[in-house]
N, C-alpha and C positions, 0 to 999 in steps of 0.2 A: 555286557551291559549294564550302565546304573540307571535304574527308574528313578522319576519322581512327578509326582503332582504341581502340573502347571494348569495356567490360562492365557488363553489369548489377551493381547491389550495393545491400544494404540487408539488415539482419537482427536480431533483437531476441534478448538472451540473457534466458532465465529463470533466475533464482536462487530460493535459498528464505530466506525473515529468521531463518529460527530453526533452529536444532539440531534434530536426531532422525535416525531410520529412514524411510527410505523404505516402508512399509506396502502400499499399492497405485499401481499404474500403469495409466493410463488411454488410455495412445498411444503408440505404438512410432514407428518411422522412418515419416518420407514421410504419416504422420498428417494430414489435413486437420482446421485447426480452427479454433471459432469465439472471439472474444473473449468472458473469462468462463468459457470449460468451463473443468472442471476435468480437469489433466493428473497430477496427483497429490496423497496422502494422507502426511502422516507419522505415525509412530506415536502420537506425542502426540494427537491428536485425542482420544483417549478420555478422558486426564488433565484435560484442559482442558474439555470437555463436565460432568467432575465439577464442576471447581472452577467455571464457568462457574453450573451449579445451586448450589454450595452463596452464590456471591454473587447471586444472586438473590432465595434466600432472606433473606440477612442483608440485603438491600436492603427487603424486605417485612417483616421485624421491624423495622427500622428508624424506616420509615414508621409502621407502627402504633403503635409505644412513642410516636410521638411525639404521634398522634391522644387513643391515649390520656392522655398528662398532659395535653396541652394541654385537654382535656374534664372531668377531675379538679379542674382548676388552675379554671378558670373557675365549678367549679359550688358552691366551698368545701370539697370531700372531703378527707378525710383518711387514713392507712392502718388499715388492722385492726385490725395490730397494734396501733395506737394506742386503739382502742376499747375493743376487746379489756381491756388494762390499766387503762383507766377503769372500766370493769364490774364489775370486778376489786377492783376498791380502791370502788366502792361498796357491792358485797355485805359486806365485811366489815367496813366501816364501822357497820354494822347491828348485827353482834355486836359489835363491841366502841367504843367510843366513842373511846378512845385511839389505838386501830389508824383507828379511820374519820379523826380529823383527821389524821394522817400520812398515812392515802392519800389523802384532801381532797388536803396539800401536795401527796403527789404526783401527783396528776390534774391537780394545776393546773400543775404546773411541766411536766406533758407537755405539755396542752394548749397552755403556751405557745409549747414546742417544736413541736408540730404546729403553729401559728399561726406559727412562723420560718419553718421547712420549708416552709408553705406558699405566703408570702412569695417564699423563694427559688427554689422550681417556679417562682413565677410569672413572675420574673425572668429566671428563663434562657427559658423557651419564651418570653416576651414578644417579639411579629416574628417568631416563627419561620415559616417554613413547610415544606412540602416539598422547595421548592428551596432556602431558604438553611439550613437545619437543618445546624451540622457534620456531626454524626451521620450523617445521611440524606446526604449529602456524599461522607461515606469510603466509604461503601457503594456509594454510584454510584460510585464511580471505580474501586473495585475491581468493580463488574459489569462497566463498562466496557473494563477493564485484562483481563479473561476474557472478553471476547467478543474482541479482538481478540486473545489467544494460540490462542482456537479458528480465526479467520478465517486466520491464518499458516501454519495446518498442513494447508491447503489450500491446494495450487499453483494457479493457475488461472494461462489464456493470457489477455495484454497486449491480442492484440491477435488477427483475422484471420490465417490463414496456414498453411505448411506445416510441421512438425516436422523438425528436419536434426539432426545432432548429438546427439543425447541419451546421456545421460552417465551415468545412473545404473540402477541395477538395485533392482529388489524386496530389502528387505532391508539395501541397503547406506546407511550413517550417513554424513552430508552435513551441515558446519557451514554456522554464518549465515551467507548470504552467497554461496556455494559455486552458480559457475553447475552447471543440471538439463538444460536441452537449449538450443536452439536456433533460433526461428520467424523462418522467411521470408515477409514478406508480399508474396507474388508478385499481390496486384492491386497491389500501391504501389509495387515497385522502381525506380527511375532509372537512369541510365547516366551513370560518369565518363568521359569519353570523351578521351584523351592525348592531344593536339593537340599539336603545334609549335608553338615560340613563334615562328617566324616566319608560323603560320597566322592567330595569333591576330589582326589590324590591325585589322580587320572586325566580328572575332566581337562581341555585346552581349548581355544579358541580354533575353530576349522573343522572340527571334530564331525561326524554326520551323527545326525539325529531322527530317531522315528515316532511319530507321534501316533497316539489313539483317540478321537475325542467322542465324548458321552453322547454327543448331538446324531452320529452317523453311527458308532458301533464299531465292530473291530475288523467291519468292510471296510472300511475306510481306512489306510495309513497315509497318514501325511511327512513329507521329507524334508528335512532343514540341515542347519548347520549353529552349532555352538559363535556368536558374534563377542561375545563376551559375560565379564560377571559384574554385579552390581557392586554399589563401593560399600556396601554395609549387609548388615543382615537386617531382616524384618522389624525385627524388633528394635533394633539400633535407631532406625527410624521411625518408629511406632511415637503418635503422639504424647503420650506418658511414655517415655521410655523404664523399662525396670531398672529400680534402685535396691541398692541390700548394705544400705546403713549399719546394722547391727555385727554384719561382719558375719553371721551364719550364713555362708553360700555353698550355695549346692547347686551344682555344674546340670543345665541346662541343654540338652541337644540344638543350636543354633543351621535356622535354613536361610543358606544364600541365593537371592536369585540369579538364574542366567539366563540370558537373553540368547533364545535361540527363533532366527530367520527360518519363513517357511516358504516352500516353492511357490510361488506366484501362479504358474499355473495347475498345482493341484486348490490353489486356493479360489480359483476362478470356478474351476470343476465344483466344488465342493467348498459352498463361503461359507466363514466361521464368522462369531459375534462377541462382542468382546465381556469378558468374565464367565466364557462357557469352561468346563472342565474338562481338561485332558490331561493322557499318561505317556510322559516321553521316557526315551532308552536312548543313551548315548554311548556311539558305539566307539571304546577306550580302547580297543585292539591295536586301530596304529598307532598307539604312542604319542597321538600327534597334537 
């Protein structure tokens, strides 16, 4: 057995993807939450819903317009304005031959323009469907953006866990990216055991570990396995790493964090919290 001191560690910061005022808070300190549960809602939610409704209406109108245009083009119909002009010209021709000739000319020109317009419409919608029409695609993009904006005004829990360090209150304005609260997944925490460098000669990933927490005492023994080693010692990652510019170096035994994954069933029966003191003993007898 190789003993070492360690502590449970893992937490997830929850932030907001958009700016706004906190309109509602549904959790407090130490609240148990499930993944996907609503934690807070921003005031922009109402405006986002209005934008979503407008985007849905525009998308529906664009789809209907495309359908009507396609139907008229296939049947060769022209607009009602063109038909009215032609009828007026015909009535005028009955009353006055000269006017009728002019009206006929005008009607011919109008009919020609209508045929040209029909051809243009047919070319415009040729091969167009709800899926590839530019107008429908633009309306669909606005709809998707509105849905995304609405969804981002609702802050949800990314994991199961316990709420800690809640940093906002109702009415408080937050910026995009600001942390709102922290969630600790008490059912899947791991332990960083700080072993002395001289203790790690036989320690390998996969070896079994027994751990005792000061919270529960020696009557409760946790079991886990070594999953890996830190990329550096604790002093190497300190805010101000130790330096020795004089050259008068004195050897100091360093400690290297070793990651230990705990049994989720044992954690469910005896939940741990971040930062608790634990004693870890690695079984190196297997040599693995």
